N, C-alpha and C positions, 0 to 999 in steps of 0.2 A: 504494499499500500504506500509506503513512504517512497519507494522507487518511482511509482506512478506519479505522485505529486511532484517529485523533483523533475521528472521528465516533462510533465505538463508545464511547470513553471519555466523551464528552460525553453520549451517550444513557444510559449507565450511571449517570453522575453525576446526571442529571435524574431518572431513575427512583428512585434512593436518596433524593434529596431530597423528591420527591413522596411516596414511601412514609413517610418519617420525619414529614413534615408531617401527613399523614393520621392516622398513628398517634398523634401528639401531640394533634391535634384530637379524635380519638375518646376518648382517655384523659381529657382535660379535660372533655369532654362527659359522660362516664360519672361523673366525680367530682362535677361539678355536679349531675347527676341524683340521685346518692346523698345529697348534702348537702340537696337540696331535698326529697327524700322524707323524711329524718330531721327536717328543720325543720318540714315540714307536719304530720308526725305529732306532734311536740312541741307545735305551736300548736293542733292540732285535738283533742288528747287530752281526754277528758271526766272523767278520774280523777285526783284529787290524791293522791299517795302518803301524805302525812302524814294527810290526812283519812280516807283509806281504811283505814289501819291503826290510827288513834287512836280512832275512834268508830264508830257505827252507820252503815251504808251500805245504801241500798235495793237497789242492784244485787246486793251480796253476799247480802242476805236473800233476794232473788228466786232467786239461784243455789241456795241451800240448799234452798229450798222446792221448786223444780223438781227438783233432784237427789233429794229424798227421795220425791217422789210420782209423778214422771213416768217414762215408759218411755224407753229410749235412742233409739228412733225416733219419738218423739212430736213433735208440731209444736213445742211449747215448747223441747225440747232441740235440734231442728234449727235453730230461730231462734237460740238461744244459740251453737250451733256455727257459724252464719253471721256472728256478731258483733252480733247485736241483743240487748242486755242489759236493755232496759226492760221493765216490767211490761205496758205498753201495746203491746208489739210484736206479740203475737198478735192483738189486736184490730185494730191498724193493718194488719197483713198481710191479714186476712180481709176488711177493708173495701176494701183496695186491689185484691185480685184479684177481688172482686165488682164493683167499679167498672170494672175492665178488661173483665170479661165483659159487662157491660151496654153499655159503649161499643162493643165489638166487635159485639154483636148489633144495636144501632142502625145502626152503620156498614155492616154487611153488608146489612141490610134496605134501607137507602137506596141502597146501590150496586146491588143487584139490581133494585130498583124503577126506577132511572134507566136501567140498560142494557137491561133486559127488562121493559117496561111491561105486556107481555101475560102475564106469568107469574102463575100462580095464588097466592093468598095462603098457602095451606097449604104449597106448595113453597117460597115465600120464607121462611116461618117455619121450615121444616125446616132449610134451608141456614144461616139466621142462628143457630138454636139449636145446630146442629153446630159452627159457628165459634166461638160463645161457649163451648161446652164444651171445645173444643181450647185456647182461651185460658186457661181455668180450669185445665186440666191443665198448660199450659206455665208457669203461675205456680209450681207445685210444682217443675217442672224447673229454673226459674231460681233458686229458693231452694236446690235441691240443688247447682247449679253454684256458687253463692256459698259454700256450705258446704264444697264440695270445694276451692275455691281457698284458703279459710281453713286447711283441713287441710294443704294442700300448703305454705302459708307457715309453719305450725307445725312441719312436718317439716323445713323448711330451717333454722328457728331453733333446733331441738332441739340440734344440736352445739355451737352458741354458748352455750346454757344449761349444757351439761355443762362446757365450758371455763371459764366464769365461776364456776361452783360450785367447781371444782377450784382456781382461783386464790384465791378466798375461803377455802376450807379450808386451803390452804397458807399463807395469811396468819395463821392462828390462829383462825379462826371455827369454831363448830360448824356442823353441817350445816344445822340449822334457822335459825341466824342468817344463813348463807350464802344460803339460799333466800329469806329475807326481803330481804336486800340485792339480790339479782339480780332479784327481783320488782319492786322499786322502780325499777331501771334499765329493765326492759322496759316498765313503765307509762309511762315518758317517751318511749320510742321506738316500741314496738309495744303499744298500749294493750290490744288484744284478748288477746294472749297473756300480757301482764302481768297482767291481771285474773284469768285462770285460775291463774296462779302465786300471786297474792295470796290466792285462796281456799285454795290448798294450805297456804300459810303460816299463815293464820288457823285452818284445821283442826288443824294441828300445835300451834298455841298453845293450842287448846281441849282438847288432850290425846289427839287421834286419832293412832295410829301413822302414821309417815311413808309406809310402804308402802301403807296403806289410802288416805291422802290422794292419793298418786300414782295408785292404781287408780281413784279417783274422777276424777282429772284425765284419765286415759286414756279413761274412759267419756264425758267431755264433749267432748274434742277428737277422739276416734277416731283416735288416732296409735299404731300398734303399738309404736314405739320407747319411748313412755312406759310402756306396759304391761309391756314387758320390763324397764324400769328399775325399776318397782315390785316385780317378782319378784326382781330382784337384791338390792334393799334388804332385802326379807324374808329372803332366804337369808343375807345378811351378818349380819343381827340374829340369826337363829336359830343360825348356825354361829359367831358371834363373830369373823367376819373383818373386816378393815379396810374401811370404806366408801370411803375415798379411793382405795385400791388398786382396789377394784371399779370405781369411776368412771373411773379412768385406763385400766383394761383395756377397759371398755365404750366409752370415748371413742375409743380406738385401733381397736376393731372397727367403730365407726360410720364412721370415716374410711376404713377399708378397704372398707366396704360401699358408701359413696358413691363411691369410686373404681371399684369393680366395676360399679356401676350406670351410671357415665359411660362405662365401656368398652363395656358392653352397648349403650347408645345409639349410640356411635360405630360399633360393629360393625354395628348394624342400619341405619345411615344409608345405606350403598350400596344396600341392597335397596329402601328407601323412595324413593330417587332414581332407581331404574331406570325406573319407569313414567312420571314426568314427562319424563325425558330421552328415553325412546322416543317419548313422545307429541308433544314440541315439537321435538326435535332431528332425529329421523329423517325427518320430511317435508321439513325444510329441506335436509338432506344429499341426500335423494333428488332434490329439484328441482335442487340445484346439480350433481348428476352427470348427470341425464337431459336438462336443458334444453340444454346445449352440444351434446349428441349430436343432439337433435331439430333444433337450428338447422343443423347440418351437413347432416343428411338432407334438410331442406327446401331448403336451398341447392343441394344436389346434384340434387335432383328438379327444381328450377326451372331449372337450367342445362343439363339434359340435352336433347338434340335427337334427333328421331326418326331411326332408322337409314336410310341410303341417301339422306339429304338432302345 
């Protein structure tokens, strides 16, 4: 009995030590990953905050031009939403997807000619053209995927934006100065989102109301939370309510909403895990249950002797 207790205590101590070590290593790795992400963003950002707010900037001018004449679902707006801010982005994208279509056409043509040399030229051309058209369509899907990933990142950064604005306003800044300060910070850490905020700050400097500038931001980034924030600012200005109180209430609602969304994902997880568990675990359990029974049956049949012998 004493030996069993000693072995159990040793086993429990080893499990706790291994768990603590793994938790420490995982935490340090996550910290290093976050630091590396922020550092790489700071090194690779293409926008100098002082230069961006002090003088003319080609990216900002292109922003304004596209926002004034382009539709929300146009190619130029989709490229901006995906993080491509240069004037040459549309030309480069069209050339790239055309090049991909040509490469796919030639590759499929050569592949079919190599595998099936007896195929007719019309049939080979048809398959190659079909594959080329599919690759041309897939280029748009890839662009939409990049844009949706950017929108997801913006949605995750939006609560941080609210918190930073509240901190700056509590420190005595006006809402416009707070937005300018927060935009400078995001330009160093998340250049894409920071550039959108810089456009909002420059629009308010030019005399545009804040709710209209935020409405333009919501149109560019396609984030519903920003659109709601623009409506709240407009209502606060029309009713004469305190903007900082509105931001605090909205920030609290955002946190509660994120908690509800996390709970929804956690509640949906067992249902999503049901099919993989049934697909991978049920056959293994079935084999573990049936195989010993089959072995016993086979042994019993092989050891049986005919009656009367």
